[in-house]
C-alpha positions as CSV (number, residue, x, y, z in Angstrom):
1,X,-101.4,-38.9,-29.5
2,X,-97.6,-38.8,-29.5
3,X,-95.9,-35.9,-27.8
4,X,-93.5,-33.6,-29.5
5,X,-90.6,-35.2,-27.6
6,X,-91.7,-38.6,-28.9
7,X,-92.0,-37.5,-32.5
8,X,-88.6,-35.9,-32.5
9,X,-87.1,-38.9,-30.7
10,X,-88.5,-41.3,-33.3
11,X,-87.4,-39.0,-36.1
12,X,-83.9,-38.9,-34.7
13,X,-83.7,-42.7,-34.6
14,X,-85.1,-42.9,-38.1
15,X,-82.5,-40.3,-39.3
16,X,-79.7,-42.3,-37.7
17,X,-80.6,-45.5,-39.4
18,X,-81.3,-43.8,-42.7
19,X,-78.0,-42.0,-42.5
20,X,-76.1,-45.2,-41.8
21,X,-78.0,-46.9,-44.7
22,X,-77.1,-44.0,-47.0
23,X,-73.5,-44.2,-46.0
24,X,-73.5,-48.0,-46.7
25,X,-75.3,-47.5,-50.1
26,X,-72.8,-44.8,-51.1
27,X,-70.1,-47.5,-51.2
28,X,-72.1,-49.4,-53.8
29,X,-72.1,-48.6,-57.5
30,X,-75.4,-46.8,-57.3
31,X,-76.3,-43.3,-58.4
32,X,-76.5,-40.7,-55.7
33,X,-80.1,-40.2,-56.5
34,X,-80.9,-43.9,-56.0
35,X,-78.9,-44.0,-52.8
36,X,-80.8,-41.0,-51.5
37,X,-84.2,-42.4,-52.4
38,X,-83.3,-45.7,-50.7
39,X,-82.2,-43.9,-47.5
40,X,-85.3,-41.8,-47.6
41,X,-87.4,-45.0,-48.0
42,X,-85.7,-46.4,-44.9
43,X,-86.5,-43.2,-43.0
44,X,-90.2,-43.4,-43.9
45,X,-90.4,-47.2,-43.2
46,X,-89.0,-46.7,-39.7
47,X,-91.8,-44.3,-38.9
48,X,-94.7,-46.3,-40.2
49,X,-96.6,-48.4,-37.6
50,X,-95.6,-52.0,-37.4
51,X,-98.0,-53.6,-35.0
52,X,-98.7,-51.0,-32.4
53,X,-95.4,-49.0,-32.8
54,X,-93.1,-48.0,-35.6
55,X,-89.8,-49.8,-35.8
56,X,-88.0,-46.6,-34.7
57,X,-89.8,-46.9,-31.4
58,X,-88.3,-50.3,-30.6
59,X,-84.8,-48.9,-31.4
60,X,-85.5,-45.8,-29.3
61,X,-86.6,-48.0,-26.4
62,X,-83.1,-49.6,-26.5
63,X,-80.9,-46.6,-27.0
64,X,-83.0,-43.7,-25.8
65,X,-83.1,-40.2,-27.4
66,X,-80.1,-39.1,-29.4
67,X,-78.4,-35.9,-28.4
68,X,-78.8,-32.7,-30.5
69,X,-75.1,-33.1,-31.4
70,X,-75.7,-36.5,-32.8
71,X,-78.7,-35.2,-34.8
72,X,-76.6,-32.3,-36.2
73,X,-73.8,-34.7,-37.3
74,X,-76.4,-37.1,-38.8
75,X,-77.9,-34.2,-40.7
76,X,-74.5,-33.2,-42.0
77,X,-73.7,-36.8,-43.1
78,X,-77.0,-37.1,-44.8
79,X,-76.6,-33.9,-46.8
80,X,-73.0,-34.7,-47.6
81,X,-74.0,-38.1,-49.0
82,X,-76.4,-36.3,-51.3
83,X,-73.5,-34.2,-52.6
84,X,-74.7,-31.0,-50.9
85,X,-71.7,-30.4,-48.6
86,X,-68.0,-31.0,-48.9
87,X,-66.2,-33.4,-46.4
88,X,-64.6,-31.8,-43.4
89,X,-60.9,-31.0,-43.6
90,X,-58.9,-33.6,-41.7
91,X,-57.7,-31.2,-38.9
92,X,-61.3,-30.0,-38.4
93,X,-62.6,-33.6,-38.2
94,X,-59.9,-34.6,-35.7
95,X,-60.5,-31.5,-33.6
96,X,-64.2,-32.1,-33.4
97,X,-63.7,-35.8,-32.5
98,X,-61.2,-34.9,-29.9
99,X,-63.6,-32.4,-28.3
100,X,-66.3,-35.0,-28.2
101,X,-63.9,-37.6,-26.6
102,X,-62.7,-35.1,-24.0
103,X,-66.3,-34.3,-23.1
104,X,-67.2,-37.9,-22.8
105,X,-64.1,-38.6,-20.7
106,X,-65.0,-35.7,-18.4
107,X,-68.6,-36.8,-18.0
108,X,-69.1,-40.5,-18.0
109,X,-66.4,-41.9,-15.7
110,X,-66.9,-39.1,-13.1
111,X,-70.7,-39.3,-13.3
112,X,-70.5,-43.1,-12.7
113,X,-68.6,-42.5,-9.4
114,X,-64.9,-42.5,-10.3
115,X,-64.6,-39.5,-8.0
116,X,-66.9,-37.7,-5.5
117,X,-67.4,-34.9,-8.1
118,X,-70.3,-35.4,-10.5
119,X,-70.1,-33.1,-13.6
120,X,-73.6,-34.2,-14.6
121,X,-75.0,-31.8,-12.0
122,X,-73.6,-28.9,-14.1
123,X,-76.2,-29.7,-16.7
124,X,-79.0,-28.4,-14.6
125,X,-78.2,-24.8,-15.4
126,X,-74.9,-24.0,-13.7
127,X,-74.1,-20.5,-15.0
128,X,-70.3,-21.0,-15.5
129,X,-71.0,-24.2,-17.4
130,X,-73.2,-22.3,-19.8
131,X,-70.4,-19.7,-20.1
132,X,-67.9,-22.4,-20.9
133,X,-70.2,-23.7,-23.6
134,X,-70.7,-20.2,-25.0
135,X,-66.9,-19.9,-25.1
136,X,-66.5,-23.2,-26.9
137,X,-69.2,-22.2,-29.5
138,X,-67.5,-18.9,-30.1
139,X,-64.1,-20.6,-30.4
140,X,-65.5,-23.1,-32.8
141,X,-66.9,-20.3,-34.9
142,X,-63.6,-18.4,-34.9
143,X,-61.6,-21.5,-35.7
144,X,-64.0,-22.3,-38.5
145,X,-65.4,-25.5,-36.9
146,X,-69.1,-24.9,-37.8
147,X,-70.3,-28.2,-36.6
148,X,-68.9,-27.6,-33.1
149,X,-70.5,-24.1,-33.0
150,X,-73.8,-25.3,-34.4
151,X,-74.1,-28.4,-32.2
152,X,-73.4,-26.5,-29.0
153,X,-75.7,-23.6,-29.9
154,X,-78.6,-25.8,-31.0
155,X,-78.2,-28.1,-27.9
156,X,-78.4,-25.1,-25.5
157,X,-81.4,-23.7,-27.4
158,X,-83.2,-27.1,-27.3
159,X,-82.4,-27.4,-23.6
160,X,-83.7,-23.9,-22.9
161,X,-86.9,-24.8,-24.7
162,X,-87.3,-28.1,-22.8
163,X,-87.2,-30.1,-26.0
164,X,-86.5,-33.4,-24.4
165,X,-87.9,-35.0,-21.3
166,X,-84.6,-34.6,-19.6
167,X,-83.9,-31.3,-17.9
168,X,-80.1,-31.9,-18.0
169,X,-78.0,-30.1,-20.7
170,X,-75.6,-33.0,-20.9
171,X,-78.3,-35.1,-22.5
172,X,-78.7,-32.6,-25.3
173,X,-74.9,-32.3,-25.8
174,X,-73.8,-36.0,-25.7
175,X,-75.0,-39.5,-25.7
176,X,-73.2,-42.9,-25.3
177,X,-73.5,-43.9,-29.0
178,X,-71.9,-40.6,-30.1
179,X,-69.2,-40.9,-27.5
180,X,-68.3,-44.5,-28.7
181,X,-68.3,-43.4,-32.3
182,X,-66.1,-40.4,-31.6
183,X,-63.6,-42.5,-29.7
184,X,-63.4,-45.1,-32.5
185,X,-63.3,-42.6,-35.3
186,X,-60.6,-40.5,-33.5
187,X,-58.4,-43.6,-33.0
188,X,-58.9,-44.6,-36.6
189,X,-58.0,-41.1,-37.8
190,X,-54.9,-40.8,-35.7
191,X,-53.8,-44.3,-36.7
192,X,-54.3,-43.4,-40.3
193,X,-52.2,-40.2,-39.9
194,X,-49.5,-42.1,-38.2
195,X,-49.5,-44.9,-40.8
196,X,-49.2,-42.3,-43.6
197,X,-46.3,-40.6,-41.8
198,X,-44.3,-43.8,-41.7
């Protein structure tokens, strides 16, 4: 029988593919209802066994578990595609993307040996790191950046509950796919702002 971690990992991958499908379908001249039903169908198909494993398991084997932050953002995009939430204001979107890019730049190069300091160690329960995250979540709440506050809060709660196999908080906060997306989206947003200003 699949463990809770496996079930949520598979559901996360299925949600990612379904959200991307829903975003692509939203560009077609289809009703929101048909787009939502199609994305829901993709989600279900990815969880049905195909041979010994569901298709989501093969994707999960390649990319690993998605961070809680990624799941929060995918949930937001999915609900927004259904018309349930408004799009983020431009400054909020850029601020959130910038925070993700800064976190990725602080973690990945240093953890891969760019210096002797390894920030990945902080994710094993360093009290001041948890305090910093609490400050960021509170700042996000005060600045009306609900996705920042929600992502950090849920990631810390999931880490405290031992939701994933990893015992490191960074794995709940960030993943390589989210980091790459944030960098590309930030560059695109900044280029778009610069282009409009010219």
